C-alpha positions as CSV (number, residue, x, y, z in Angstrom):
1,X,82.7,76.9,157.1
2,X,81.6,78.4,153.7
3,X,79.7,81.2,152.2
4,X,77.2,80.8,149.4
5,X,76.7,83.7,147.0
6,X,73.8,82.7,144.9
7,X,74.7,79.2,143.6
8,X,78.5,79.6,144.2
9,X,80.1,78.3,147.4
10,X,83.4,79.8,148.5
11,X,85.4,78.9,151.6
12,X,85.3,81.1,154.7
13,X,88.0,81.7,157.2
14,X,88.5,83.6,160.5
15,X,91.2,86.1,161.1
16,X,93.1,86.7,164.4
17,X,90.2,88.8,165.8
18,X,87.7,86.0,165.2
19,X,86.0,87.8,162.3
20,X,84.7,85.6,159.5
21,X,85.8,86.4,155.9
22,X,84.4,85.3,152.6
23,X,85.7,86.4,149.1
24,X,82.8,86.7,146.7
25,X,83.2,85.4,143.1
26,X,83.9,87.8,140.3
27,X,80.7,89.4,139.1
28,X,78.8,92.6,138.6
29,X,78.6,95.1,141.4
30,X,75.3,95.3,143.3
31,X,73.3,93.5,146.0
32,X,73.5,89.8,146.4
33,X,72.1,87.3,149.0
34,X,74.8,85.6,151.0
35,X,74.2,82.5,153.0
36,X,76.8,81.6,155.7
37,X,77.0,77.9,156.5
38,X,78.0,77.2,160.1
39,X,78.1,73.5,159.8
40,X,77.5,70.4,157.7
41,X,77.1,66.7,157.7
42,X,80.5,66.1,156.3
43,X,79.6,64.3,153.1
44,X,80.6,67.3,151.0
45,X,77.2,67.7,149.3
46,X,76.8,71.2,150.5
47,X,74.1,70.4,153.1
48,X,73.7,73.2,155.5
49,X,72.7,72.4,159.1
50,X,72.9,75.8,160.5
51,X,72.9,79.0,158.6
52,X,72.5,82.8,158.7
53,X,71.1,84.6,155.8
54,X,71.9,88.2,154.9
55,X,72.2,90.6,152.0
56,X,75.3,92.4,151.3
57,X,76.5,95.0,148.8
58,X,79.8,94.1,147.2
59,X,81.7,96.0,144.6
60,X,83.4,94.1,141.8
61,X,86.0,96.3,140.1
62,X,85.1,97.4,136.6
63,X,87.3,96.2,133.7
64,X,87.8,98.3,130.6
65,X,88.9,96.2,127.7
66,X,88.5,98.5,124.6
67,X,87.6,102.0,123.6
68,X,86.0,102.6,120.3
69,X,85.2,106.1,118.8
70,X,81.7,106.1,117.3
71,X,81.5,108.0,114.0
72,X,79.5,111.2,114.4
73,X,77.0,112.6,111.9
74,X,76.8,116.1,110.4
75,X,78.8,118.3,112.7
76,X,77.9,116.5,116.0
77,X,80.9,115.5,118.1
78,X,81.6,111.9,118.2
79,X,80.6,109.7,121.2
80,X,82.6,106.8,122.6
81,X,81.8,103.2,123.3
82,X,83.6,101.5,126.1
83,X,83.7,97.7,126.3
84,X,84.5,95.8,129.4
85,X,83.3,93.7,132.4
86,X,81.4,94.6,135.5
87,X,79.9,97.6,134.0
88,X,76.3,97.7,135.3
89,X,73.5,99.8,133.9
90,X,73.5,103.1,135.8
91,X,77.2,102.9,136.6
92,X,79.0,106.2,136.0
93,X,81.6,106.6,133.3
94,X,84.3,109.3,133.3
95,X,85.9,111.0,130.4
96,X,88.8,113.4,130.8
97,X,90.8,115.6,128.4
98,X,94.5,115.2,128.1
99,X,95.0,118.2,130.5
100,X,93.0,116.3,133.2
101,X,89.8,118.2,133.3
102,X,86.8,116.9,135.3
103,X,84.8,113.9,134.2
104,X,81.8,114.4,131.9
105,X,78.7,114.7,134.1
106,X,75.7,112.4,133.5
107,X,77.6,109.6,131.7
108,X,76.1,106.2,132.4
109,X,76.5,102.7,131.3
110,X,73.7,101.9,128.8
111,X,73.8,98.1,128.9
112,X,75.0,95.8,131.6
113,X,78.4,94.2,131.3
114,X,79.1,95.4,127.8
115,X,79.1,99.1,126.9
116,X,79.5,102.5,128.5
117,X,78.2,105.1,126.0
118,X,79.6,108.5,126.6
119,X,78.9,111.6,124.5
120,X,78.8,114.1,123.0
121,X,82.4,115.0,123.6
122,X,84.6,118.0,122.7
123,X,87.0,117.7,119.9
124,X,90.5,116.6,120.9
125,X,92.3,113.9,122.8
126,X,90.6,112.3,125.7
127,X,91.3,109.5,128.2
128,X,88.5,107.4,129.6
129,X,87.9,105.5,132.9
130,X,85.0,103.4,134.0
131,X,84.0,103.1,137.7
132,X,81.2,102.6,140.1
133,X,78.7,105.0,141.7
134,X,76.0,104.1,144.2
135,X,72.4,104.9,143.6
136,X,72.6,108.1,145.5
137,X,76.0,108.9,143.9
138,X,77.5,109.1,147.4
139,X,80.4,106.9,146.2
140,X,82.8,109.0,144.0
141,X,83.8,107.9,140.6
142,X,87.0,105.8,140.5
143,X,88.9,105.8,137.3
144,X,89.9,102.3,136.4
145,X,91.7,102.7,133.1
146,X,93.1,105.6,131.1
147,X,93.0,104.8,127.4
148,X,93.8,107.6,125.0
149,X,91.6,108.1,122.0
150,X,90.9,110.9,119.6
151,X,87.4,112.5,119.2
152,X,86.6,114.4,116.1
153,X,83.7,115.6,114.1
154,X,82.4,113.7,111.1
155,X,84.6,114.3,108.1
156,X,87.4,115.8,110.2
157,X,89.6,112.7,110.1
158,X,91.8,114.6,107.7
159,X,91.8,118.4,108.2
160,X,93.9,119.1,105.2
161,X,94.6,117.0,102.0
162,X,97.3,118.3,99.6
163,X,98.4,116.4,96.6
164,X,102.2,116.8,96.2
165,X,104.2,115.1,93.4
166,X,104.0,112.0,91.3
167,X,106.1,109.2,92.8
168,X,108.1,106.6,91.0
169,X,105.1,104.2,91.0
170,X,103.0,106.5,88.9
171,X,100.7,107.6,91.7
172,X,100.5,110.8,93.6
173,X,102.0,111.4,97.0
174,X,99.3,113.0,99.2
175,X,100.1,115.0,102.4
176,X,97.4,114.5,105.0
177,X,97.2,116.6,108.1
178,X,95.4,114.3,110.6
179,X,94.3,117.1,112.8
180,X,92.9,115.6,116.0
181,X,94.9,112.4,115.7
182,X,98.0,113.1,117.9
183,X,99.9,109.9,117.0
184,X,99.6,108.8,113.4
185,X,101.6,105.6,113.9
186,X,99.3,102.7,113.0
187,X,97.0,104.9,110.9
188,X,96.8,103.9,107.2
189,X,95.3,105.6,104.2
190,X,92.8,104.0,101.8
191,X,91.9,105.5,98.4
192,X,88.5,104.2,97.2
193,X,88.8,100.4,97.2
194,X,92.6,100.4,97.6
195,X,93.0,99.8,101.3
196,X,96.7,99.2,101.7
197,X,99.0,102.0,100.4
198,X,102.5,103.0,101.2
199,X,102.5,105.6,104.1
200,X,105.2,107.8,105.7
201,X,104.7,109.4,109.1
202,X,106.0,112.7,110.4
203,X,104.4,114.0,113.6
204,X,100.7,114.4,112.9
205,X,101.2,114.4,109.1
206,X,101.0,111.4,106.8
207,X,102.3,111.1,103.3
208,X,100.3,108.5,101.4
209,X,101.1,107.3,97.9
210,X,97.8,107.2,96.0
211,X,97.5,104.5,93.4
212,X,98.5,105.3,89.8
213,X,95.4,106.2,87.8
214,X,93.9,108.9,85.6
215,X,93.1,112.1,87.4
216,X,89.7,112.3,89.1
217,X,87.9,112.5,92.4
218,X,89.1,109.9,94.9
219,X,87.8,109.2,98.4
220,X,90.5,109.2,101.0
221,X,89.8,107.6,104.4
222,X,92.0,107.1,107.5
223,X,91.8,103.8,109.3
224,X,93.5,103.1,112.7
225,X,94.7,99.6,112.8
226,X,93.6,99.0,116.4
227,X,90.2,100.7,116.3
228,X,86.8,99.4,115.4
229,X,85.6,102.6,113.7
230,X,87.2,104.7,111.0
231,X,88.4,108.2,111.9
232,X,86.0,110.6,110.3
233,X,83.9,110.1,107.2
234,X,86.7,110.5,104.8
235,X,87.8,113.3,102.5
236,X,87.1,113.5,98.8
237,X,89.7,115.3,96.7
238,X,90.8,115.7,93.1
239,X,94.4,115.2,92.0
240,X,96.1,115.3,88.7
241,X,98.7,112.7,88.0
242,X,101.6,114.0,86.0
243,X,101.8,112.5,82.6
244,X,104.5,109.9,82.2
245,X,105.2,109.2,78.5
246,X,107.8,106.6,78.0
247,X,107.8,106.0,74.2
248,X,107.4,108.3,71.2
249,X,107.5,106.4,67.8
250,X,107.0,107.7,64.3
251,X,104.6,105.4,62.5
252,X,103.8,106.3,58.9
253,X,103.1,109.2,56.6
254,X,99.8,110.8,57.3
255,X,97.3,111.6,54.5
256,X,98.1,115.3,55.1
257,X,101.7,114.6,54.2
258,X,103.0,114.8,57.8
259,X,104.1,112.0,60.0
260,X,101.9,110.0,62.5
261,X,103.5,109.8,65.9
262,X,102.4,107.4,68.6
263,X,102.9,108.4,72.2
264,X,102.6,105.8,75.0
265,X,102.5,106.6,78.7
266,X,100.5,107.0,81.9
267,X,98.0,109.6,83.1
268,X,97.4,111.0,79.6
269,X,93.8,112.2,79.2
270,X,92.1,112.3,75.8
271,X,91.3,115.9,75.0
272,X,94.0,117.2,77.3
273,X,97.0,115.9,75.4
274,X,98.6,117.6,72.4
275,X,101.8,117.5,70.4
276,X,103.9,120.6,69.6
277,X,105.8,120.0,66.4
278,X,108.4,122.8,66.0
279,X,106.0,125.3,67.5
280,X,102.8,124.0,65.8
281,X,100.3,122.4,68.3
282,X,98.3,119.4,67.1
283,X,95.7,117.7,69.3
284,X,96.2,114.1,70.1
285,X,93.6,111.4,69.7
286,X,93.3,108.3,72.0
287,X,94.4,105.0,70.6
288,X,94.3,101.6,72.0
289,X,95.4,101.0,75.6
290,X,97.6,103.7,76.9
291,X,98.6,105.2,73.5
292,X,97.8,108.4,71.8
293,X,98.4,109.5,68.2
294,X,99.5,112.9,66.8
295,X,99.8,113.8,63.1
296,X,102.6,116.2,62.5
297,X,102.0,119.1,60.0
298,X,103.3,118.6,56.5
299,X,107.1,119.0,56.6
300,X,110.2,117.9,54.9
301,X,112.1,114.8,55.9
302,X,114.5,115.1,58.8
303,X,114.3,115.7,62.6
304,X,111.5,117.8,63.9
305,X,111.3,119.0,67.6
306,X,108.4,117.5,69.4
307,X,107.0,118.6,72.8
308,X,104.3,116.6,74.5
309,X,101.7,118.9,76.3
310,X,99.3,117.6,79.0
311,X,96.9,120.0,80.7
312,X,98.8,122.9,79.2
313,X,102.1,121.8,80.6
314,X,105.0,120.4,78.6
315,X,105.7,116.9,80.1
316,X,108.2,115.5,77.6
317,X,110.4,116.7,74.7
318,X,111.9,114.7,71.9
319,X,112.7,114.7,68.2
320,X,110.8,113.0,65.5
321,X,112.5,111.8,62.3
322,X,109.9,112.9,59.7
323,X,109.4,110.4,56.9
324,X,107.1,112.4,54.7
325,X,106.9,111.0,51.1
326,X,108.2,113.0,48.2
327,X,105.8,114.0,45.5
328,X,106.5,115.0,41.9
329,X,104.5,117.9,40.3
330,X,106.4,118.3,36.9
331,X,109.2,117.0,34.9
332,X,110.6,118.9,31.9
333,X,113.5,118.0,29.6
334,X,115.9,120.9,29.6
335,X,118.7,120.1,27.2
336,X,120.9,117.2,26.0
337,X,124.6,116.8,26.8
338,X,126.2,114.3,24.5
339,X,124.1,111.2,24.8
340,X,122.2,112.2,27.9
341,X,119.2,114.4,28.6
342,X,119.0,116.7,31.6
343,X,115.4,116.6,33.1
344,X,114.1,119.2,35.5
345,X,112.0,117.7,38.3
346,X,109.6,119.7,40.5
347,X,107.7,118.5,43.6
348,X,107.4,118.5,47.4
349,X,109.7,117.0,50.0
350,X,112.5,116.5,47.6
351,X,115.6,116.2,49.7
352,X,119.0,117.2,48.2
353,X,120.1,113.6,48.4
354,X,117.1,112.2,46.6
355,X,118.2,110.3,43.5
356,X,116.2,109.8,40.3
357,X,116.3,107.2,37.6
358,X,115.0,107.9,34.1
359,X,114.5,104.7,32.3
360,X,114.9,104.8,28.5
361,X,111.8,103.6,26.7
362,X,109.6,104.5,29.6
363,X,109.7,108.3,29.7
364,X,106.6,108.5,32.0
365,X,108.1,106.2,34.6
366,X,110.1,108.4,36.9
367,X,111.2,106.8,40.1
368,X,112.5,108.5,43.3
369,X,114.8,106.7,45.7
């Protein structure tokens, strides 16, 4: 004895009451022709000598394999795609909130065996189940799976983005309130083209370390590792990296008589960096690479306090050993003592320890050491 469902033959058996049973192969729910073979010629080729044909309705259980939030547009709530097996067009799909409210009415499978498209949905956490309903909807919906997923409006993947402090890597730690995402484990942050950044989790708040770069607008997006779609359209924000100077070196005497100072560091913007020499602010000009140059005002040799200012905030303090050159303005013989002549020298940046050498025979050649 056997039953033939379409082109598939399955064995048949009787129970203790004499009722014949056949188990249909796995397949979509619906109507199928069943041919019951009551005998054969014994050669195993499937020949049927006596048969009874009928049509039965069997229900293959639906199978939900994945739930993918579909990104919404404008301020329209996001819909959901449900992937699985045995989902027939016209089959009802159910969506419930976390509190267990009723299924969304009117949801239907849009394409056979592949996708159950539900939406629009309210913002919040939902669970979804796929089941069967007859053509007259007399068969109630049966939830097959409960898979939690967040639903949010476009751009609401991050409800709050707040730059915090510069971390040791030179970037900025950004606090992201994920809003509708109840569990941030497995959610990562991406800044522009940088997709893998260090992330810390705390309840529904993520702390992401933005890459070290100059200040400017950066697109932040949240990406769940186990989901097909991104959560929201992303959030664009502007952050200012704290300046990180790590070297201040006097170079040479400037034409103005001061000292050129080279500052090397991270996140220093041209036009927003200045040097404060003993209370006198001097704008810095960009050099090569990550270096900036300040020319101190004319000053005497010695140590001069230096404060590096970025965006109006002092970010570093140091001292510069000014090496301004001495200059002679006049030299007048004063009087002679025994065989020597005292000469009065006048000029700028003449330190008390500066020595002079008057060479006999060359009265115009006065050298400062």
